[in-house]
N, C-alpha and C positions, 0 to 999 in steps of 0.2 A: 748073669748078674741081675738083669731086670727083664721081666716077662709080663706081657699082657695076653690074656686069653679071652677072645670074643668080648672085648670090653666096649660098652656103650655108656654114654653119659648124656642124660636128658635134663633139660631145664624147663621152666615155665609149665610145671605139672605135665610133663611129657609132650609138650608141643614143639620144643626146639631141641634138635639133636646136635650136641657139640662133637660127640664121637659116636660112630655107629659100627659095631662089630669089628673092632680093631684087634688084631693079634700080631705080636712081634716079640722078638728077643734081642736084647743088647748084651753082648759078650763082655766079660771082664776086660778092662783096659781099652775097650773100643772107643773111637772118637766119632760121634754121630752128629750130623746136622739135620734138624727137622725144619723143612721149609714149606711154604704155602702162603696163600693170600690171607689178609686179615679176616678173622672169623672162621677160619677153616678148621680150628680145633687144636692148633699147635700147643698153645699154652695149657689147655685142658689136659692134653696128653702128658705134658711135663708135670703138672700138678698131681695127676694120678700116679705117676711113677714114684712119687715120694710121699704120698698120703696127705697132701694138702687138700686134695679133693677125693671123693670116693665114687666108685662107679655105680651107675644105676643097675647095671647087670654085668656079668663077666667077672674075671678074677685077675688080681695083680699079685705077682710074686717078686720077692726081693731075695736074691742069693738063694733061690730054691725054696724059700719059705713064704707062706702067705700070711702077712700081718692081718690080724683080725680086728683089732681095736684101735681107737684113737691113741691109747697109751703105747701100743706096739709101734705105731708109726712115729710117735713123738720120740721114743727111745732111739729109733733108727736115725731120725733126723739129727738127734743130739750127738750121735756117735759115728754114723756111717755116711751121711749125706750132707754135702754142702750145696747151697742154693744162692745163685747170683741173679738178682732181679734187674729189670731195665733201669729203674731208678735205684740209686745206692741205698736209700732208706737208712741213712746214718742218723744216730741220735745227736741232735744239735748241741746238747749241753755237755757231751763227752768228747774227749780228745780222740784222735785217730787210734791211739793205742788202746784206750778204754773201749772204743767201739769194737775193736778186734777181740777184746776179752769177753764180750757179752755172751757168746755161745758157750764159753767155758764154764760159766756159772752152773748151767744145767747139767754139765758133765761132772760137777763136783771137784773141779781142779782148784788147788790151793793158790793163794794170792801170788806168792813168789813165782810159781810155775806159770801162772797166767801172764804175769808181767814179762817173764823171760820169753815165753812163746810168742807173745804179741810183738816184742821187739824183733824176734827172729823172722816172723812172717812179714812185718813191714819192710824189713831188709830184703826179703825175697821179691817183694813187689816194687822195690826201688824207692821206698819212702821212709827209711830209717830216720832221716833228718826232719821228717814232718810228724813224728810220733806224738808230739805235744800240741799239735795244732788241732783246732776244732774244724768241723766241716765247712763253716762259713769262710775259713781261711784257706781252703783248698780249691783247686780248679775242679771242673767236672771229671776230667780224666783221673785226677788224684783221688777224688771221692770214690770212683769206681774201683780203683786199685785197692783202696781200704776195704771196700765191700768184698773184693775177691779174697783179700787176706782174712777177713772175718769168716768167709765161707770155708776157709781152710783151717780154721781154728782148732778143730778136733780131729785133724788128719783123716778126712773122709776118704772112703774108697770110691765114692761116686760124686761127681760134681755136675750139677744141673744149672744151666744158664738160660734165662729167658730174655732174649733180645739184649744181651749185655752191652752192645755197642750202639743201641738204638738212639740214645740221646747225645751221642758224641760226634764231633767233626771227623772227617775221613782220616786225618793224620792220627788223631788220638785213638780212633777206633782201631786202626791198624796196630797201634802199640798195645792196646788192651788185648787184641786177638793174639798177637805174638806172645804176650804174657800168659794167657790162658793155655795156649798150646804148649808153651815151654814148661809150665808147671805140670801139666798133664803128663808130658813125656818124662819129666824128672821123677814124678811120684808114681807113675803107672796107674793113674786113676782112670776110671770110666768117665768119659765126658760126653754129655748130651747137651747140644746147644740149639735152642729155637731161634731162628733168625730170618730176617729179610735180606741180609747182607750176602750178596753173591760171593764176596771174597772169603767169607767163612765157609760157605758151602763148598767152594773149590778146594779148600785145604783140609776138609774133613775126610776121613777114610771111607765114610759111608754117608749117603744122603737119603733121607726118607721124605717123600713129598706127600702132603696131606691136602685133600680137597673135599670140602663139604663133609668133614668128619670121617673120611675114609682114607686109607693108605692107597695111593694110586701109583706110586713108584718107590722101589727100594733098590738102591744101587748094589746092594749085596747079593741080590738075586733071590730067586724062590718066590713063592706066592706071597702077596701082600697080606 
């Protein structure tokens, strides 16, 4: 489903290596945790997998094809990829349901279908009763649940999550993790989670450890 081939990403005019010669494959339906210390390159890896960043060198493949342009990646993110950030990044002036609808505009979905799908997704994350509430009226955990529903708006085959429990207390974080893993199991999505949370890593099928921009351990086996 996702492949990196000898990918490097340099910043500061080639002075700082976020990733250095990384090659890996993520299979369809796989649940992967990417772990490592701050600054190791975890988030850069995730951003490269969905075209939010581009490699300095190397190649990135999605479902066997190599997206070449910003437009290619934008279309994939609109139709095939959901992304959950550490912060929910909800639009303050919109209700929970309206926030969930936002990605559907890019996909050209009509209003009635957007509204129906938003209600359904909020129900799946346990927030049907909060559909008309704005972010300021929701707890941190509820906001993150809305963000997850938004990431699922266009029925993605890949869900990427960057420290999705990083801003939550332990109880709420565990609930959000249960939700992510449950949704992934129900829908058969590929799930890649960047995390510092040992609990997430323990429950993933595969753990990839990154240090100084390189894969130093891959629990699936084989060369990094």
